[in-house]
A tleap script that builds the chain and sets N, CA, C and O, in Angstrom:
source leaprc.protein.ff14SB
mol = sequence {
  NMET ALA ILE ILE ILE THR ASP GLU CYS ILE
  ASN CYS GLY ALA CYS GLU PRO GLU CYS PRO
  ASN THR ALA ILE TYR GLU GLY GLY ILE GLU
  TRP SER TYR GLY GLU GLY ASN ASN VAL THR
  GLY ASP ILE GLU LEU LEU SER GLY ASP LYS
  VAL ASP VAL GLU LYS LYS HIE THR PRO VAL
  ASP ASP ASP LEU TYR PHE ILE VAL PRO ASP
  LYS CYS THR GLU CYS VAL GLY PHE HIE GLU
  GLU PRO GLN CYS ALA ALA VAL CYS PRO VAL
  ASP CYS CYS VAL PRO ASP PRO ASP ARG GLU
  GLU THR GLU ASP GLN LEU LEU TYR LYS LYS
  GLY SER MET HIE CLEU
}
set mol.1.N position { 0.712 -1.212 0.284 }
set mol.1.CA position { -0.116 0.216 -0.037 }
set mol.1.C position { 0.949 1.049 -0.011 }
set mol.1.O position { 2.009 0.829 0.575 }
set mol.2.N position { 0.573 2.321 -0.858 }
set mol.2.CA position { 0.861 3.726 -0.475 }
set mol.2.C position { 0.333 4.228 0.822 }
set mol.2.O position { -0.711 3.908 1.390 }
set mol.3.N position { 1.367 5.183 1.228 }
set mol.3.CA position { 1.281 5.716 2.722 }
set mol.3.C position { 0.365 6.944 2.256 }
set mol.3.O position { 0.806 7.608 1.318 }
set mol.4.N position { -0.987 7.352 2.867 }
set mol.4.CA position { -1.690 8.770 2.850 }
set mol.4.C position { -1.466 9.439 4.022 }
set mol.4.O position { -1.192 8.742 4.999 }
set mol.5.N position { -1.529 10.842 4.180 }
set mol.5.CA position { -1.615 11.673 4.975 }
set mol.5.C position { -3.136 12.143 5.319 }
set mol.5.O position { -3.863 12.681 4.485 }
set mol.6.N position { -3.543 11.849 6.757 }
set mol.6.CA position { -4.751 11.844 7.092 }
set mol.6.C position { -5.170 13.546 7.455 }
set mol.6.O position { -4.314 14.403 7.677 }
set mol.7.N position { -6.429 13.761 7.457 }
set mol.7.CA position { -6.922 15.165 8.127 }
set mol.7.C position { -6.422 15.402 9.134 }
set mol.7.O position { -6.589 16.540 9.572 }
set mol.8.N position { -5.725 14.577 9.806 }
set mol.8.CA position { -5.267 14.939 11.199 }
set mol.8.C position { -3.979 15.591 11.106 }
set mol.8.O position { -3.570 16.217 12.084 }
set mol.9.N position { -3.211 15.512 9.923 }
set mol.9.CA position { -2.167 16.437 9.742 }
set mol.9.C position { -2.163 17.778 10.363 }
set mol.9.O position { -3.173 18.482 10.362 }
set mol.10.N position { -0.851 18.204 10.983 }
set mol.10.CA position { -0.988 19.631 11.807 }
set mol.10.C position { 0.190 20.351 11.157 }
set mol.10.O position { 0.631 21.370 11.688 }
set mol.11.N position { 0.812 19.785 9.836 }
set mol.11.CA position { 1.645 20.757 8.767 }
set mol.11.C position { 3.017 20.813 9.649 }
set mol.11.O position { 3.780 21.765 9.478 }
set mol.12.N position { 3.271 19.978 10.418 }
set mol.12.CA position { 4.724 20.071 11.297 }
set mol.12.C position { 6.030 19.968 10.050 }
set mol.12.O position { 7.092 20.579 10.170 }
set mol.13.N position { 5.702 19.105 8.911 }
set mol.13.CA position { 6.760 19.098 8.287 }
set mol.13.C position { 7.611 17.991 8.465 }
set mol.13.O position { 8.395 17.684 7.567 }
set mol.14.N position { 7.543 17.282 9.636 }
set mol.14.CA position { 8.495 15.870 10.120 }
set mol.14.C position { 8.654 15.284 9.112 }
set mol.14.O position { 9.749 14.727 9.020 }
set mol.15.N position { 7.924 15.169 8.217 }
set mol.15.CA position { 7.889 13.835 7.183 }
set mol.15.C position { 8.570 13.734 6.068 }
set mol.15.O position { 9.176 12.798 5.547 }
set mol.16.N position { 8.326 15.188 5.676 }
set mol.16.CA position { 8.915 15.678 4.428 }
set mol.16.C position { 10.389 15.196 4.069 }
set mol.16.O position { 10.545 14.345 3.194 }
set mol.17.N position { 11.490 15.757 4.764 }
set mol.17.CA position { 12.763 15.246 4.596 }
set mol.17.C position { 13.079 13.707 5.081 }
set mol.17.O position { 14.250 13.328 5.047 }
set mol.18.N position { 12.174 12.928 5.476 }
set mol.18.CA position { 12.294 11.725 5.845 }
set mol.18.C position { 11.970 10.779 4.503 }
set mol.18.O position { 12.353 9.613 4.406 }
set mol.19.N position { 11.318 11.375 3.646 }
set mol.19.CA position { 11.048 10.306 2.511 }
set mol.19.C position { 12.358 10.389 1.475 }
set mol.19.O position { 12.845 11.426 1.024 }
set mol.20.N position { 12.729 9.235 1.258 }
set mol.20.CA position { 13.797 8.603 0.250 }
set mol.20.C position { 13.293 8.828 -1.128 }
set mol.20.O position { 14.093 9.048 -2.036 }
set mol.21.N position { 12.253 8.793 -1.297 }
set mol.21.CA position { 11.654 9.176 -3.032 }
set mol.21.C position { 11.292 10.538 -3.383 }
set mol.21.O position { 11.069 10.935 -4.527 }
set mol.22.N position { 11.244 11.363 -2.102 }
set mol.22.CA position { 10.822 12.593 -2.280 }
set mol.22.C position { 9.390 12.567 -2.802 }
set mol.22.O position { 9.097 13.243 -3.789 }
set mol.23.N position { 8.584 11.892 -2.243 }
set mol.23.CA position { 7.165 11.452 -2.597 }
set mol.23.C position { 6.159 12.523 -1.504 }
set mol.23.O position { 4.961 12.633 -1.768 }
set mol.24.N position { 6.705 13.211 -0.391 }
set mol.24.CA position { 5.621 14.202 0.238 }
set mol.24.C position { 6.147 15.660 0.119 }
set mol.24.O position { 7.300 16.047 0.305 }
set mol.25.N position { 5.170 16.305 -0.194 }
set mol.25.CA position { 5.142 17.622 -0.454 }
set mol.25.C position { 4.213 18.371 0.107 }
set mol.25.O position { 3.034 18.017 0.132 }
set mol.26.N position { 4.680 19.589 0.665 }
set mol.26.CA position { 3.777 20.606 1.687 }
set mol.26.C position { 2.389 21.028 0.528 }
set mol.26.O position { 2.506 21.120 -0.694 }
set mol.27.N position { 1.295 21.206 1.220 }
set mol.27.CA position { 0.107 21.617 0.701 }
set mol.27.C position { 0.250 22.537 -0.420 }
set mol.27.O position { 0.984 23.501 -0.205 }
set mol.28.N position { -0.321 22.445 -1.635 }
set mol.28.CA position { -0.176 23.482 -2.380 }
set mol.28.C position { 0.809 23.340 -3.386 }
set mol.28.O position { 0.656 23.970 -4.432 }
set mol.29.N position { 1.993 22.465 -3.204 }
set mol.29.CA position { 3.296 22.810 -4.027 }
set mol.29.C position { 2.952 21.803 -5.408 }
set mol.29.O position { 2.306 20.769 -5.238 }
set mol.30.N position { 3.330 22.111 -6.471 }
set mol.30.CA position { 3.184 21.403 -7.733 }
set mol.30.C position { 4.515 20.409 -7.490 }
set mol.30.O position { 5.561 20.732 -6.929 }
set mol.31.N position { 4.226 19.301 -7.987 }
set mol.31.CA position { 5.353 18.290 -7.991 }
set mol.31.C position { 5.581 17.576 -9.001 }
set mol.31.O position { 4.541 17.446 -9.646 }
set mol.32.N position { 6.808 16.819 -9.651 }
set mol.32.CA position { 7.136 15.808 -10.517 }
set mol.32.C position { 7.678 14.584 -10.229 }
set mol.32.O position { 8.083 14.322 -9.096 }
set mol.33.N position { 7.740 13.612 -11.371 }
set mol.33.CA position { 8.550 12.388 -10.347 }
set mol.33.C position { 9.825 12.577 -10.545 }
set mol.33.O position { 10.603 11.759 -10.054 }
set mol.34.N position { 10.370 13.772 -11.359 }
set mol.34.CA position { 12.032 13.478 -11.280 }
set mol.34.C position { 12.538 14.394 -10.058 }
set mol.34.O position { 13.758 14.547 -10.020 }
set mol.35.N position { 11.893 14.935 -9.199 }
set mol.35.CA position { 12.230 15.458 -8.130 }
set mol.35.C position { 12.887 14.742 -7.164 }
set mol.35.O position { 12.139 14.026 -6.498 }
set mol.36.N position { 14.235 14.704 -6.831 }
set mol.36.CA position { 14.779 13.867 -6.010 }
set mol.36.C position { 15.577 12.574 -6.313 }
set mol.36.O position { 16.068 11.805 -5.487 }
set mol.37.N position { 15.607 12.490 -7.682 }
set mol.37.CA position { 16.334 11.605 -8.157 }
set mol.37.C position { 17.067 11.921 -9.282 }
set mol.37.O position { 17.289 13.058 -9.699 }
set mol.38.N position { 17.497 10.708 -9.837 }
set mol.38.CA position { 18.565 11.266 -11.127 }
set mol.38.C position { 17.721 10.738 -12.562 }
set mol.38.O position { 18.309 10.523 -13.622 }
set mol.39.N position { 16.458 10.601 -12.399 }
set mol.39.CA position { 15.753 9.722 -13.745 }
set mol.39.C position { 15.438 11.089 -14.905 }
set mol.39.O position { 15.158 12.246 -14.593 }
set mol.40.N position { 15.559 10.625 -16.029 }
set mol.40.CA position { 15.346 11.368 -16.974 }
set mol.40.C position { 14.612 11.233 -18.275 }
set mol.40.O position { 15.148 10.322 -18.906 }
set mol.41.N position { 13.708 11.703 -18.880 }
set mol.41.CA position { 12.828 11.464 -19.827 }
set mol.41.C position { 11.696 10.628 -19.446 }
set mol.41.O position { 11.397 10.962 -18.300 }
set mol.42.N position { 11.114 9.931 -19.756 }
set mol.42.CA position { 9.757 9.082 -19.296 }
set mol.42.C position { 10.115 8.155 -18.107 }
set mol.42.O position { 11.193 7.571 -17.996 }
set mol.43.N position { 8.862 8.075 -17.041 }
set mol.43.CA position { 9.189 6.861 -16.202 }
set mol.43.C position { 7.678 6.154 -16.659 }
set mol.43.O position { 6.636 6.737 -16.957 }
set mol.44.N position { 7.957 4.704 -16.601 }
set mol.44.CA position { 6.673 3.898 -16.428 }
set mol.44.C position { 6.134 3.787 -15.270 }
set mol.44.O position { 6.880 3.482 -14.340 }
set mol.45.N position { 4.780 3.991 -15.022 }
set mol.45.CA position { 4.123 3.648 -13.732 }
set mol.45.C position { 3.750 2.495 -13.432 }
set mol.45.O position { 3.956 1.864 -14.468 }
set mol.46.N position { 3.186 1.559 -12.428 }
set mol.46.CA position { 2.614 0.723 -12.461 }
set mol.46.C position { 1.224 0.319 -13.478 }
set mol.46.O position { 0.959 -0.791 -13.940 }
set mol.47.N position { 0.646 1.289 -13.606 }
set mol.47.CA position { -0.649 1.386 -14.548 }
set mol.47.C position { -0.098 1.362 -16.192 }
set mol.47.O position { -0.805 1.461 -17.195 }
set mol.48.N position { 1.022 1.239 -16.141 }
set mol.48.CA position { 1.735 1.200 -17.535 }
set mol.48.C position { 1.861 2.359 -18.365 }
set mol.48.O position { 2.362 2.360 -19.489 }
set mol.49.N position { 1.321 3.474 -17.682 }
set mol.49.CA position { 1.218 4.862 -18.281 }
set mol.49.C position { 2.640 5.163 -18.658 }
set mol.49.O position { 3.601 4.433 -18.415 }
set mol.50.N position { 2.664 6.171 -19.198 }
set mol.50.CA position { 4.299 6.687 -19.400 }
set mol.50.C position { 4.101 8.205 -19.218 }
set mol.50.O position { 3.294 8.952 -19.772 }
set mol.51.N position { 5.220 8.511 -18.129 }
set mol.51.CA position { 4.940 10.042 -17.994 }
set mol.51.C position { 6.496 10.859 -17.998 }
set mol.51.O position { 7.552 10.394 -17.569 }
set mol.52.N position { 6.300 12.052 -18.547 }
set mol.52.CA position { 7.672 12.730 -18.449 }
set mol.52.C position { 7.897 13.292 -17.389 }
set mol.52.O position { 7.174 14.224 -17.036 }
set mol.53.N position { 9.252 12.745 -16.400 }
set mol.53.CA position { 9.405 12.996 -15.126 }
set mol.53.C position { 9.785 14.180 -14.999 }
set mol.53.O position { 10.352 14.231 -13.908 }
set mol.54.N position { 9.812 15.668 -15.728 }
set mol.54.CA position { 9.757 16.607 -15.506 }
set mol.54.C position { 8.718 17.413 -15.526 }
set mol.54.O position { 8.855 18.582 -15.165 }
set mol.55.N position { 7.363 16.866 -15.999 }
set mol.55.CA position { 6.296 17.504 -16.036 }
set mol.55.C position { 5.934 17.916 -14.647 }
set mol.55.O position { 6.067 17.152 -13.692 }
set mol.56.N position { 5.452 19.197 -14.541 }
set mol.56.CA position { 4.622 19.481 -12.892 }
set mol.56.C position { 3.262 19.244 -13.098 }
set mol.56.O position { 2.503 19.650 -13.978 }
set mol.57.N position { 3.006 18.191 -11.701 }
set mol.57.CA position { 1.639 18.082 -11.793 }
set mol.57.C position { 0.937 18.781 -10.561 }
set mol.57.O position { 1.566 19.169 -9.577 }
set mol.58.N position { -0.323 18.893 -10.703 }
set mol.58.CA position { -1.004 19.857 -9.614 }
set mol.58.C position { -1.001 19.212 -8.134 }
set mol.58.O position { -1.049 17.995 -7.952 }
set mol.59.N position { -0.953 19.963 -7.318 }
set mol.59.CA position { -1.013 19.322 -6.071 }
set mol.59.C position { -1.774 18.418 -5.692 }
set mol.59.O position { -2.754 18.506 -6.431 }
set mol.60.N position { -1.972 17.330 -4.759 }
set mol.60.CA position { -2.784 16.293 -4.600 }
set mol.60.C position { -3.518 16.903 -3.236 }
set mol.60.O position { -4.431 16.277 -2.698 }
set mol.61.N position { -3.052 18.149 -2.736 }
set mol.61.CA position { -4.008 18.872 -1.425 }
set mol.61.C position { -3.467 20.096 -1.424 }
set mol.61.O position { -2.303 20.331 -1.747 }
set mol.62.N position { -4.324 20.955 -1.046 }
set mol.62.CA position { -3.846 22.297 -1.229 }
set mol.62.C position { -3.577 22.825 0.384 }
set mol.62.O position { -2.949 23.850 0.649 }
set mol.63.N position { -3.996 22.194 1.086 }
set mol.63.CA position { -3.833 22.862 2.704 }
set mol.63.C position { -2.963 21.785 3.287 }
set mol.63.O position { -2.044 22.283 3.938 }
set mol.64.N position { -2.953 20.728 3.271 }
set mol.64.CA position { -1.964 19.747 4.518 }
set mol.64.C position { -1.004 19.034 3.213 }
set mol.64.O position { -1.212 18.997 2.000 }
set mol.65.N position { 0.049 18.538 4.002 }
set mol.65.CA position { 1.205 17.775 3.455 }
set mol.65.C position { 0.671 16.573 2.587 }
set mol.65.O position { -0.281 16.065 3.180 }
set mol.66.N position { 0.884 16.064 1.640 }
set mol.66.CA position { 0.462 15.239 0.793 }
set mol.66.C position { 1.716 14.360 0.358 }
set mol.66.O position { 2.870 14.772 0.245 }
set mol.67.N position { 1.286 13.155 0.151 }
set mol.67.CA position { 2.260 12.162 -0.405 }
set mol.67.C position { 1.377 11.392 -2.009 }
set mol.67.O position { 0.269 10.953 -2.316 }
set mol.68.N position { 2.738 11.618 -2.646 }
set mol.68.CA position { 2.019 11.261 -4.216 }
set mol.68.C position { 2.139 9.493 -4.399 }
set mol.68.O position { 3.217 8.899 -4.428 }
set mol.69.N position { 0.917 8.896 -4.500 }
set mol.69.CA position { 1.144 7.580 -4.329 }
set mol.69.C position { 2.121 6.958 -5.172 }
set mol.69.O position { 2.963 6.198 -4.695 }
set mol.70.N position { 2.055 7.288 -6.662 }
set mol.70.CA position { 2.874 6.523 -7.609 }
set mol.70.C position { 4.420 6.676 -7.141 }
set mol.70.O position { 5.267 5.916 -7.609 }
set mol.71.N position { 4.733 7.605 -6.275 }
set mol.71.CA position { 6.270 7.996 -5.963 }
set mol.71.C position { 6.531 6.968 -4.577 }
set mol.71.O position { 7.621 6.412 -4.442 }
set mol.72.N position { 5.337 6.766 -3.500 }
set mol.72.CA position { 5.725 6.271 -2.462 }
set mol.72.C position { 6.082 4.803 -2.434 }
set mol.72.O position { 5.341 4.085 -3.106 }
set mol.73.N position { 6.955 4.290 -1.863 }
set mol.73.CA position { 7.407 2.745 -1.872 }
set mol.73.C position { 7.455 2.132 -0.486 }
set mol.73.O position { 8.017 1.078 -0.186 }
set mol.74.N position { 6.557 3.222 0.580 }
set mol.74.CA position { 6.542 2.512 2.159 }
set mol.74.C position { 8.032 2.467 2.320 }
set mol.74.O position { 8.267 1.584 3.145 }
set mol.75.N position { 9.029 2.964 1.947 }
set mol.75.CA position { 10.520 3.024 2.197 }
set mol.75.C position { 10.878 1.556 1.910 }
set mol.75.O position { 11.974 1.134 2.278 }
set mol.76.N position { 9.846 0.615 1.155 }
set mol.76.CA position { 11.014 -0.578 0.708 }
set mol.76.C position { 12.085 -0.453 -0.068 }
set mol.76.O position { 12.162 0.244 -1.079 }
set mol.77.N position { 12.999 -1.193 0.444 }
set mol.77.CA position { 14.241 -1.179 -0.277 }
set mol.77.C position { 15.277 -0.157 0.351 }
set mol.77.O position { 16.459 -0.152 0.010 }
set mol.78.N position { 14.816 0.594 1.170 }
set mol.78.CA position { 15.578 1.775 2.173 }
set mol.78.C position { 15.693 1.422 3.591 }
set mol.78.O position { 16.762 1.376 4.199 }
set mol.79.N position { 14.227 1.109 4.220 }
set mol.79.CA position { 14.006 1.287 5.711 }
set mol.79.C position { 13.473 -0.012 5.868 }
set mol.79.O position { 13.222 -0.704 4.881 }
set mol.80.N position { 13.220 -0.521 7.374 }
set mol.80.CA position { 12.290 -1.468 7.817 }
set mol.80.C position { 11.089 -1.068 8.075 }
set mol.80.O position { 10.318 -1.886 8.578 }
set mol.81.N position { 10.625 0.300 7.794 }
set mol.81.CA position { 9.152 0.706 7.856 }
set mol.81.C position { 9.245 2.155 7.310 }
set mol.81.O position { 10.305 2.763 7.162 }
set mol.82.N position { 7.929 2.666 7.009 }
set mol.82.CA position { 7.912 3.850 6.630 }
set mol.82.C position { 8.332 4.984 7.272 }
set mol.82.O position { 7.782 5.114 8.366 }
set mol.83.N position { 9.243 6.004 6.941 }
set mol.83.CA position { 9.699 6.815 7.694 }
set mol.83.C position { 8.978 7.943 8.252 }
set mol.83.O position { 9.306 8.538 9.278 }
set mol.84.N position { 7.845 8.239 7.422 }
set mol.84.CA position { 7.083 9.436 7.653 }
set mol.84.C position { 6.275 8.989 8.566 }
set mol.84.O position { 5.913 9.853 9.365 }
set mol.85.N position { 5.786 7.746 8.759 }
set mol.85.CA position { 5.035 7.314 9.916 }
set mol.85.C position { 5.955 6.989 11.207 }
set mol.85.O position { 5.501 6.790 12.334 }
set mol.86.N position { 7.357 6.967 10.845 }
set mol.86.CA position { 8.184 6.655 12.207 }
set mol.86.C position { 7.896 8.053 12.945 }
set mol.86.O position { 7.336 8.220 14.028 }
set mol.87.N position { 8.343 8.859 12.211 }
set mol.87.CA position { 8.358 10.252 12.812 }
set mol.87.C position { 7.197 11.171 12.975 }
set mol.87.O position { 7.362 12.166 13.681 }
set mol.88.N position { 5.986 10.952 12.382 }
set mol.88.CA position { 4.900 11.474 12.511 }
set mol.88.C position { 4.197 11.594 13.994 }
set mol.88.O position { 3.609 10.691 14.589 }
set mol.89.N position { 4.425 13.025 14.460 }
set mol.89.CA position { 3.761 12.815 15.897 }
set mol.89.C position { 2.574 13.019 16.259 }
set mol.89.O position { 2.372 13.386 17.417 }
set mol.90.N position { 1.499 12.831 15.357 }
set mol.90.CA position { -0.029 12.707 15.479 }
set mol.90.C position { -0.326 11.382 14.565 }
set mol.90.O position { -1.490 11.149 14.239 }
set mol.91.N position { 0.706 10.540 14.166 }
set mol.91.CA position { -0.038 9.338 13.715 }
set mol.91.C position { -0.995 9.525 12.629 }
set mol.91.O position { -2.088 8.961 12.570 }
set mol.92.N position { -0.417 10.536 11.576 }
set mol.92.CA position { -1.617 10.464 10.435 }
set mol.92.C position { -1.011 9.981 9.470 }
set mol.92.O position { -1.638 9.768 8.432 }
set mol.93.N position { 0.463 9.664 9.567 }
set mol.93.CA position { 0.754 8.899 7.936 }
set mol.93.C position { 0.430 7.441 7.990 }
set mol.93.O position { 1.184 6.750 8.674 }
set mol.94.N position { -0.529 6.886 7.406 }
set mol.94.CA position { -1.089 5.607 7.385 }
set mol.94.C position { -1.395 4.773 5.879 }
set mol.94.O position { -1.678 5.381 4.847 }
set mol.95.N position { -1.309 3.652 5.949 }
set mol.95.CA position { -1.650 2.746 4.848 }
set mol.95.C position { -2.648 3.508 3.943 }
set mol.95.O position { -3.322 4.398 4.464 }
set mol.96.N position { -2.788 3.242 2.694 }
set mol.96.CA position { -3.898 3.987 1.873 }
set mol.96.C position { -4.618 2.557 1.642 }
set mol.96.O position { -4.051 1.736 0.920 }
set mol.97.N position { -5.740 2.276 2.188 }
set mol.97.CA position { -6.393 0.907 1.866 }
set mol.97.C position { -6.941 0.846 0.542 }
set mol.97.O position { -7.405 -0.220 0.138 }
set mol.98.N position { -6.939 1.926 -0.215 }
set mol.98.CA position { -7.355 1.841 -1.611 }
set mol.98.C position { -6.289 1.643 -2.404 }
set mol.98.O position { -6.587 1.398 -3.573 }
set mol.99.N position { -5.030 1.672 -2.123 }
set mol.99.CA position { -3.865 1.091 -2.711 }
set mol.99.C position { -3.011 0.101 -2.310 }
set mol.99.O position { -1.893 0.373 -1.873 }
set mol.100.N position { -3.507 -1.272 -2.434 }
set mol.100.CA position { -2.662 -2.407 -2.191 }
set mol.100.C position { -1.477 -2.635 -3.101 }
set mol.100.O position { -1.686 -2.693 -4.313 }
set mol.101.N position { -0.531 -2.739 -2.737 }
set mol.101.CA position { 0.700 -3.073 -3.645 }
set mol.101.C position { 1.902 -4.216 -2.830 }
set mol.101.O position { 2.419 -4.109 -1.718 }
set mol.102.N position { 2.059 -5.209 -3.799 }
set mol.102.CA position { 2.957 -6.313 -3.352 }
set mol.102.C position { 4.034 -5.263 -3.093 }
set mol.102.O position { 3.975 -4.045 -3.257 }
set mol.103.N position { 5.302 -6.235 -2.528 }
set mol.103.CA position { 6.462 -5.791 -2.366 }
set mol.103.C position { 7.447 -6.122 -3.532 }
set mol.103.O position { 8.624 -5.865 -3.279 }
set mol.104.N position { 7.253 -6.504 -4.430 }
set mol.104.CA position { 7.535 -6.398 -5.895 }
set mol.104.C position { 7.242 -5.279 -6.393 }
set mol.104.O position { 8.136 -4.609 -6.911 }
set mol.105.N position { 6.062 -4.867 -6.355 }
set mol.105.CA position { 5.348 -3.669 -6.765 }
set mol.105.C position { 6.211 -2.585 -6.589 }
set mol.105.O position { 6.785 -2.015 -7.517 }
set mol.106.N position { 6.335 -2.214 -5.080 }
set mol.106.CA position { 6.955 -1.520 -4.339 }
set mol.106.C position { 8.629 -1.203 -4.752 }
set mol.106.O position { 9.203 -0.120 -4.859 }
set mol.107.N position { 9.088 -2.442 -4.914 }
set mol.107.CA position { 10.575 -2.369 -5.361 }
set mol.107.C position { 10.477 -2.072 -6.882 }
set mol.107.O position { 11.428 -1.472 -7.384 }
set mol.108.N position { 9.643 -2.354 -7.509 }
set mol.108.CA position { 9.383 -1.711 -9.049 }
set mol.108.C position { 9.825 -0.401 -8.902 }
set mol.108.O position { 10.923 0.117 -9.104 }
set mol.109.N position { 8.523 0.132 -8.426 }
set mol.109.CA position { 8.736 1.955 -8.348 }
set mol.109.C position { 9.950 2.016 -7.633 }
set mol.109.O position { 10.638 2.898 -8.148 }
set mol.110.N position { 10.523 1.493 -6.698 }
set mol.110.CA position { 11.843 2.267 -6.211 }
set mol.110.C position { 13.121 2.030 -7.259 }
set mol.110.O position { 14.067 2.803 -7.414 }
set mol.111.N position { 12.933 0.943 -7.839 }
set mol.111.CA position { 13.637 0.878 -9.102 }
set mol.111.C position { 13.826 2.024 -10.326 }
set mol.111.O position { 14.831 2.583 -10.764 }
set mol.112.N position { 12.605 2.102 -10.624 }
set mol.112.CA position { 12.244 3.082 -11.682 }
set mol.112.C position { 12.693 4.688 -11.180 }
set mol.112.O position { 12.906 5.505 -12.076 }
set mol.113.N position { 12.806 5.039 -10.011 }
set mol.113.CA position { 12.940 6.206 -9.564 }
set mol.113.C position { 14.464 6.550 -9.236 }
set mol.113.O position { 14.948 7.663 -9.440 }
set mol.114.N position { 15.198 5.417 -8.681 }
set mol.114.CA position { 16.580 5.002 -8.470 }
set mol.114.C position { 17.444 4.337 -9.307 }
set mol.114.O position { 17.804 3.207 -8.979 }
set mol.115.N position { 17.852 4.841 -10.355 }
set mol.115.CA position { 18.841 4.097 -11.182 }
set mol.115.C position { 20.301 3.837 -10.440 }
set mol.115.O position { 21.194 3.231 -11.031 }
savepdb mol mol.pdb
quit
């Protein structure tokens, strides 16, 4: 599963620097797949869609920190547990029940962003 940030978020920002995939953004910030890695050109998502890594996308949330689901690997391949959840003082970084992913899928996402 990807991790989501719930409405209980207090916007402390503790989670953002902990993410090895640069998948966490402050509310209202545009994002791209290429931020925080050395990937260029297009990236193939688990859905099979190809996306230009430099293309800017609209924020997932305008008010609270958010996690881009297609960039979240639950820290698989980096840490034993999701680091955002480990540092969150209000426990608002939780698994997204709508995005169940296998360890192989999470490792695929990691591999596509970290060459």
